[in-house]
C-alpha positions in Angstrom: 32.1 -37.5 -75.1 32.4 -34.3 -77.2 29.1 -32.6 -77.9 28.7 -31.2 -81.4 26.7 -28.1 -82.2 25.8 -27.7 -85.9 24.4 -24.7 -87.6 24.5 -23.0 -91.0 24.0 -19.2 -91.5 21.9 -20.0 -94.6 19.4 -22.3 -92.7 17.3 -20.1 -90.5 14.4 -20.4 -88.1 13.3 -16.9 -88.8 13.9 -13.2 -88.1 14.3 -12.3 -84.5 11.6 -9.8 -83.5 13.3 -7.4 -81.1 10.3 -7.4 -78.9 11.3 -10.8 -77.5 13.6 -8.8 -75.3 10.7 -7.3 -73.4 9.9 -6.8 -69.7 7.0 -6.1 -67.4 6.0 -3.4 -64.9 3.1 -4.1 -62.7 1.6 -2.1 -59.8 2.8 -4.8 -57.4 5.1 -4.5 -54.4 7.9 -2.0 -55.1 8.0 -2.5 -58.9 6.6 1.0 -59.6 6.9 2.9 -56.3 10.6 2.8 -55.1 11.4 0.9 -58.3 11.0 3.1 -61.4 9.3 6.0 -59.6 10.8 7.6 -56.4 10.4 11.4 -56.4 12.4 11.9 -53.2 15.4 9.8 -54.4 18.7 11.5 -55.1 18.6 9.5 -58.3 15.2 11.0 -59.4 14.8 13.3 -62.4 12.3 16.2 -62.6 9.4 13.7 -63.1 10.4 11.5 -60.1 11.8 8.8 -62.4 14.9 7.0 -61.2 17.8 7.8 -63.6 19.9 4.9 -62.3 17.1 2.5 -63.1 16.6 4.0 -66.5 20.3 3.6 -67.2 20.2 -0.1 -66.2 17.1 -0.7 -68.3 19.0 0.7 -71.4 22.0 -1.5 -70.5 19.7 -4.5 -70.1 18.5 -4.0 -73.7 14.8 -4.1 -73.0 12.7 -3.2 -76.1 9.1 -3.3 -74.9 7.4 -3.2 -71.5 4.0 -4.5 -70.6 1.9 -2.4 -68.1 0.0 -2.1 -65.7 -0.4 -5.8 -65.0 -0.7 -8.6 -64.2 -3.3 -9.5 -61.6 -3.5 -5.9 -60.7 -5.0 -5.1 -64.1 -8.2 -7.0 -63.5 -9.4 -4.7 -60.7 -7.8 -1.4 -62.1 -9.7 1.6 -63.3 -7.2 3.5 -65.5 -9.1 6.8 -65.0 -7.9 6.7 -61.3 -4.3 7.2 -62.5 -4.6 10.3 -64.8 -5.1 14.0 -64.2 -3.7 16.2 -61.5 -1.9 14.1 -58.9 -3.5 16.0 -56.0 -6.9 15.0 -57.2 -6.1 11.3 -57.5 -7.6 9.2 -54.8 -6.0 6.0 -53.3 -7.8 2.8 -54.0 -7.7 -0.7 -52.6 -5.7 -3.1 -54.8 -7.5 -6.4 -54.2 -5.0 -8.5 -56.2 -2.0 -7.8 -54.0 -3.8 -6.6 -50.8 -2.2 -3.2 -51.1 -3.1 0.5 -51.1 -2.6 2.0 -54.6 -1.9 5.7 -54.4 -2.4 6.3 -58.1 0.4 8.8 -58.1 1.8 6.9 -61.1 -0.5 6.1 -64.0 -0.8 5.9 -67.8 0.8 9.3 -68.6 3.7 8.7 -66.2 4.4 5.3 -67.6 4.4 6.4 -71.2 6.7 9.3 -70.3 9.0 6.8 -68.6 8.9 4.6 -71.8 10.2 7.6 -73.8 13.0 8.2 -71.4 14.0 4.5 -71.2 13.8 4.1 -75.0 11.3 1.3 -74.8 8.0 0.5 -76.6 4.9 0.3 -74.4 2.6 -2.7 -74.3 -0.6 -1.6 -72.6 -3.3 -4.0 -71.2 -7.0 -3.4 -70.9 -9.0 -4.6 -67.9 -11.3 -7.5 -69.0 -11.9 -8.6 -65.4 -13.9 -5.9 -63.6 -13.6 -3.7 -66.7 -15.9 -3.2 -69.6 -15.8 -2.8 -73.3 -16.4 0.9 -72.8 -13.5 1.4 -70.5 -11.1 -0.4 -72.9 -12.2 1.7 -75.8 -11.9 4.9 -73.7 -8.3 4.1 -72.7 -7.4 3.5 -76.4 -9.1 6.8 -77.3 -7.1 8.5 -74.6 -3.8 7.1 -75.9 -4.2 7.1 -79.6 -6.9 9.4 -81.0 -6.0 12.7 -82.7 -9.6 14.0 -83.1 -10.9 16.4 -80.5 -13.0 13.7 -78.8 -13.8 13.5 -75.1 -10.8 11.4 -73.9 -8.4 12.9 -76.4 -9.3 16.3 -75.1 -8.7 15.0 -71.6 -5.3 13.8 -72.5 -4.5 17.2 -74.0 -5.7 18.8 -70.8 -3.4 16.6 -68.9 -0.4 18.0 -70.8 -0.2 15.6 -73.8 -1.6 17.2 -76.9 -0.2 14.6 -79.3 -1.4 11.0 -79.3 0.9 8.4 -77.9 0.3 5.9 -80.7 0.5 2.8 -78.6 0.8 -0.2 -81.0 0.4 -3.3 -78.8 -2.5 -4.1 -76.5 -3.3 -7.1 -74.3 -6.9 -8.1 -73.9 -6.9 -8.8 -70.1 -4.6 -10.9 -68.0 -4.7 -14.6 -67.0 -8.5 -14.8 -67.3 -8.2 -18.6 -67.1 -7.0 -18.3 -63.5 -9.5 -18.8 -60.6 -7.4 -16.3 -58.6 -8.2 -13.6 -61.2 -10.7 -10.9 -60.4 -13.5 -11.5 -63.0 -12.3 -15.0 -63.8 -14.2 -16.4 -66.8 -14.5 -19.6 -68.7 -12.9 -19.8 -72.1 -16.1 -19.2 -73.9 -17.1 -16.3 -71.6 -13.7 -14.7 -72.1 -13.6 -15.4 -75.8 -16.9 -13.7 -76.4 -16.0 -10.7 -74.4 -12.5 -10.4 -75.9 -13.8 -10.5 -79.5 -16.3 -7.8 -78.8 -13.7 -5.6 -77.2 -11.3 -6.3 -80.0 -13.9 -5.3 -82.6 -14.6 -2.1 -80.9 -10.9 -1.2 -80.4 -10.2 -1.8 -84.0 -12.9 0.7 -84.9 -11.0 3.3 -82.9 -7.6 2.4 -84.3 -7.3 -0.3 -87.0 -3.5 -0.3 -86.8 -3.2 -1.8 -83.3 -1.9 -5.3 -82.5 -4.0 -7.4 -80.0 -2.9 -10.2 -77.7 -5.6 -12.6 -76.4 -5.1 -14.4 -73.1 -3.7 -17.9 -73.3 -3.0 -20.1 -70.4 -1.4 -18.9 -67.2 0.9 -21.9 -67.3 1.3 -25.3 -68.9 0.2 -26.8 -65.6 -3.3 -25.3 -65.8 -6.0 -28.0 -66.0 -7.7 -26.1 -68.9 -4.4 -25.8 -71.0 -4.9 -26.6 -74.6 -8.7 -26.6 -74.4 -8.5 -22.9 -73.3 -6.5 -21.8 -76.3 -8.7 -23.7 -78.6 -11.9 -22.2 -77.4 -10.6 -18.7 -77.0 -9.2 -18.7 -80.6 -12.4 -20.1 -81.9 -14.0 -16.8 -80.9 -11.1 -14.4 -81.5 -9.0 -15.8 -84.3 -10.0 -13.2 -86.9 -9.5 -10.2 -84.6 -6.3 -10.9 -82.6 -2.7 -11.2 -83.7 -1.1 -13.1 -80.8 -2.0 -15.6 -78.0 -0.2 -15.2 -74.7 1.5 -17.8 -72.6 2.9 -17.4 -69.1 5.3 -19.7 -67.3 7.5 -19.4 -64.2 10.2 -21.8 -63.0 10.6 -22.5 -59.3 14.0 -23.8 -58.0 12.2 -25.3 -55.0 9.9 -27.3 -57.2 12.4 -28.8 -59.6 11.5 -26.3 -62.3 7.9 -25.8 -63.5 5.2 -24.8 -61.2 3.5 -28.2 -61.7 1.8 -30.2 -59.0 3.4 -33.4 -60.4 6.9 -32.1 -60.5 9.5 -33.0 -57.8 10.1 -30.7 -54.9 12.9 -29.7 -52.6 16.0 -28.7 -54.5 16.1 -30.9 -57.6 18.9 -29.0 -59.2 19.1 -31.1 -62.3 15.4 -30.6 -63.1 15.6 -26.9 -62.4 18.6 -26.4 -64.7 16.7 -28.2 -67.5 13.7 -25.8 -67.3 14.4 -24.6 -70.8 13.3 -28.1 -72.1 9.9 -27.6 -70.4 9.4 -24.1 -72.0 10.3 -25.5 -75.4 7.6 -28.1 -75.1 5.1 -25.6 -73.9 5.8 -23.3 -76.9 5.5 -26.2 -79.3 2.2 -27.3 -77.9 0.7 -23.8 -78.0 1.9 -23.5 -81.7 0.2 -26.8 -82.5 -3.1 -25.7 -80.9 -3.2 -22.4 -82.7 -2.4 -24.0 -86.0 -5.2 -26.6 -85.4 -7.6 -23.7 -85.1 -6.2 -22.1 -88.2 -6.7 -25.4 -90.1 -10.2 -25.8 -88.8 -11.1 -22.2 -89.9 -9.4 -22.6 -93.3 -7.6 -19.4 -92.5 -4.6 -17.9 -94.3 -3.7 -16.0 -91.1 -1.2 -17.2 -88.6 -1.5 -16.4 -84.9 1.9 -16.0 -83.2 2.9 -16.1 -79.6 3.5 -13.5 -76.9 5.3 -15.0 -73.9 4.5 -11.9 -71.9 5.3 -13.3 -68.5 8.2 -15.6 -67.9 11.0 -15.9 -65.3 12.5 -17.8 -62.4 10.3 -17.3 -59.3 10.3 -19.1 -56.0 6.5 -19.3 -56.2 6.2 -22.1 -53.6 7.8 -19.8 -51.0 5.6 -16.9 -51.9 2.4 -19.0 -51.5 3.6 -20.4 -48.1 3.7 -16.9 -46.6 0.8 -15.9 -44.4 -1.8 -13.5 -45.8 -1.2 -9.8 -44.9 -3.9 -8.1 -42.8 -2.9 -4.5 -43.5 -3.4 -2.4 -46.6 0.1 -1.0 -47.2 1.6 1.2 -49.9 4.2 -0.7 -52.0 4.8 -3.6 -49.6 7.8 -5.8 -50.3 6.5 -8.7 -52.4 8.5 -11.5 -54.1 11.8 -9.7 -54.1 13.7 -12.8 -54.9 17.5 -12.6 -54.7 18.8 -14.6 -57.7 21.6 -17.1 -57.7 24.0 -18.3 -60.4 21.8 -21.3 -61.0 18.9 -18.9 -61.6 20.9 -16.9 -64.1 21.8 -20.1 -66.0 18.1 -21.0 -66.2 17.1 -17.5 -67.4 19.8 -17.8 -70.1 18.4 -21.3 -71.1 14.8 -19.9 -71.3 16.1 -17.2 -73.7 17.6 -19.9 -75.8 14.3 -21.7 -76.0 12.6 -18.4 -77.0 15.1 -17.8 -79.8 14.8 -21.4 -81.0 11.2 -20.5 -81.8 11.8 -17.1 -83.3 9.5 -17.8 -86.1 6.5 -18.0 -83.8 7.5 -16.3 -80.5 7.5 -12.7 -81.5 7.1 -11.0 -78.1 8.3 -12.0 -74.7 8.3 -10.1 -71.4 10.5 -11.1 -68.5 8.4 -10.5 -65.3 9.2 -8.2 -63.8 11.7 -5.3 -64.4 12.6 -3.8 -61.0 12.5 -5.2 -57.4 9.7 -7.8 -58.0 11.3 -11.0 -59.3 13.5 -8.7 -61.3 17.0 -8.4 -62.9 17.3 -4.9 -61.4 17.1 -4.1 -57.6 16.8 -0.7 -56.0 16.6 0.6 -52.5 15.4 4.0 -51.2 18.2 6.5 -51.4 20.8 4.1 -52.7 22.0 3.2 -56.2 20.3 0.3 -58.1 22.3 -2.8 -58.9 22.2 -5.8 -61.3 21.1 -9.2 -60.1 22.7 -12.3 -61.5 19.9 -12.8 -64.1 20.6 -9.4 -65.5 23.8 -10.6 -67.3 22.5 -13.4 -69.6 19.5 -11.3 -70.6 21.7 -8.2 -71.4 24.3 -10.2 -73.4 21.6 -12.1 -75.3 19.8 -8.9 -76.2 23.0 -7.3 -77.3 24.4 -10.2 -79.4 21.4 -12.1 -80.8 20.9 -10.1 -84.0 18.9 -10.4 -87.1 18.1 -14.2 -87.6 18.0 -17.3 -85.5 19.5 -20.3 -87.1 18.4 -24.0 -87.1 20.8 -25.4 -84.4 21.3 -29.1 -83.8 23.0 -30.5 -80.7 24.5 -34.0 -81.0 25.7 -35.5 -77.8 24.8 -37.1 -74.5 21.6 -36.3 -72.5 20.8 -36.0 -68.8 18.0 -37.8 -67.0 15.9 -35.5 -64.8 13.0 -36.3 -62.5 10.8 -33.5 -63.8 11.5 -33.5 -67.5 12.8 -37.0 -68.3 15.7 -37.2 -70.7 17.0 -33.8 -71.9 20.1 -32.6 -73.8 23.0 -31.8 -71.5 23.8 -28.8 -73.7 21.1 -26.5 -75.1 22.1 -24.1 -77.8 21.0 -21.6 -80.5 23.0 -19.7 -83.0 22.1 -16.3 -84.5 23.5 -14.5 -87.6 23.6 -10.9 -88.7 24.1 -11.0 -92.5 25.1 -7.3 -92.6 28.1 -7.6 -90.3 28.7 -11.3 -90.9 28.7 -11.9 -87.1 27.5 -15.2 -85.6 26.6 -15.6 -81.9 26.1 -19.0 -80.4 24.3 -19.2 -77.0 24.9 -22.4 -75.0 23.9 -23.7 -71.5 25.5 -26.6 -69.9 22.6 -28.0 -67.8 24.7 -30.5 -65.9 25.1 -29.5 -62.2 28.2 -31.7 -61.9 30.2 -32.0 -65.1 31.9 -29.6 -67.6 31.1 -30.2 -71.3 33.5 -30.5 -74.2 31.8 -28.8 -77.2 32.7 -28.4 -80.8 30.9 -25.7 -82.9 30.5 -26.7 -86.6 29.4 -23.8 -88.9 28.5 -25.6 -92.1 29.3 -24.5 -95.6 33.0 -23.7 -95.2 35.7 -23.0 -92.6 33.9 -19.9 -91.3 30.4 -20.7 -92.6 28.7 -18.6 -95.3 28.5 -15.0 -94.5 30.7 -15.2 -91.4 33.3 -12.4 -91.5 36.9 -13.4 -91.3 38.7 -11.0 -89.1 41.5 -13.0 -87.3 45.2 -12.4 -88.2 45.4 -15.7 -90.0 42.1 -15.3 -91.8 40.1 -17.3 -89.2 37.1 -15.6 -87.5 37.8 -13.7 -84.4 36.2 -15.6 -81.5 35.3 -14.7 -78.0 33.8 -16.9 -75.3 32.0 -15.2 -72.4 30.2 -17.2 -69.6 28.2 -16.8 -66.4 29.1 -19.5 -63.9 30.6 -19.9 -60.4 31.9 -22.7 -58.1 29.1 -21.8 -55.8 25.8 -22.2 -57.6 24.1 -20.2 -54.8 26.3 -17.1 -55.2 24.3 -13.9 -55.5 24.7 -10.2 -56.2 23.4 -7.9 -53.4 23.6 -4.3 -52.3 26.8 -4.8 -50.4 28.4 -6.9 -53.2 26.7 -5.9 -56.4 29.4 -7.5 -58.7 29.9 -10.8 -56.9 28.7 -12.6 -60.1 29.6 -11.0 -63.4 30.3 -12.5 -66.9 33.8 -13.9 -67.4 36.0 -14.3 -70.4 36.8 -18.0 -71.1 39.6 -19.2 -73.3 38.7 -20.8 -76.6 40.4 -24.2 -76.7 41.0 -24.3 -80.5 39.8 -23.1 -83.9 40.9 -25.6 -86.5 39.4 -25.8 -90.0 36.4 -23.8 -88.9 35.6 -26.1 -86.0 35.6 -24.2 -82.7 36.5 -26.2 -79.6 35.2 -25.1 -76.2 34.8 -26.2 -72.6 31.6 -25.2 -70.9 31.8 -25.1 -67.1 29.2 -27.1 -65.2 25.9 -25.3 -64.7 26.9 -22.3 -67.0 25.5 -20.0 -69.5 27.7 -19.1 -72.4 27.9 -16.9 -75.5 30.5 -17.4 -78.2 30.9 -14.6 -80.8 32.5 -15.4 -84.2 33.4 -12.5 -86.5 
């Protein structure tokens, strides 16, 4: 049966905030040390930052990067990581049972952001940290007046304020694993007081309150409701985090099937879409209860594929090591397809999901891998992210998929093909992103731009007046194929023939378990 994908460039979900193409750098494993910072590397610049990694970050299309955590944040004192490096003392990192050297801190990260061309998203410690420490970090970063911490920043070589716009109020405070874990009411009261004080320092900042660490959390829903009851007037976003485990059939949910349920895993985007919808409903319920004219939007500031079950099955480490190897997952073709589907789910909610950070950027469950003294390379999941960031421009369109579904153990009945279209009215270009979730069968697909042969605003550039069309896909006969140091280009995007383009209807064949982008005009 042919699957039809319908869209109209005049019927939009909303503008795409470029910050949905964000990432995350945490002091965890080799994300910072040997990842973005390696002073002894032949790839290092004068500041010890890896040039090859910066080049790949730019190619990936990352727009904003969250830092410094993550679980690391809730035990971190930011003052340990500023000032002369020789005077910085190592500290125990309780979150990841590591030794933190503090050779890389706030100033180094913000310098790296400038070189990588990304916006910083800083987080303040609301676990072991205090209102005072949060306000002091903001003062250090953003204040022009000759105050104590602004003067300290200048003494450290940065006379001008950094002007950091986006700030997270803690990390995963709903999680019992978190240092300083709190109830929703405890966290809500603390977060609103910190938010009030931070806005007195800099009224122009945007603030993100901690939402749930996953849809599987027993407090999900009630947590968001209680936190926003306290913080609604002072924050701009509520966060949500979600990882998808190929060894648990998708979501990290105690009720989901285990042991390689490929069909459920490939349909993980359906789970994320439900999660987003539920968080939106909860925030809007608080809005209605408060009779507020303000809308709280979403920051999906941790998401990715992660073999979490394998990580938790490992024995606890007994030594305090510097930058130990932690969760350096090697990603498969199937993982890349799921990452592409999660991006489709994000874009389908572009009106409410306005920031998203794939976790993490380098080495630790990352699209980029690096080894000491060797060039960095692209993992399979690099490609759908980079192509989506490049081609998803301007506005997301209401996109309807009509066709057969798939039955999955974890998610029930889902669409075989997920899709979203985007449109740039300036260039007239349309991009359609599609995933065939079936692990077994190709999909015959027709694209139907409504309103005319090319759709309103779609530029006609073909020799016969039809739109120029390209179809690019990530797929492989071996769903477990990977990129690695010895074969960094085993899996790359491939050009796929367009079957037909008649009367404005584009006919395609999507390979089984594939991520696809079709560009028109």
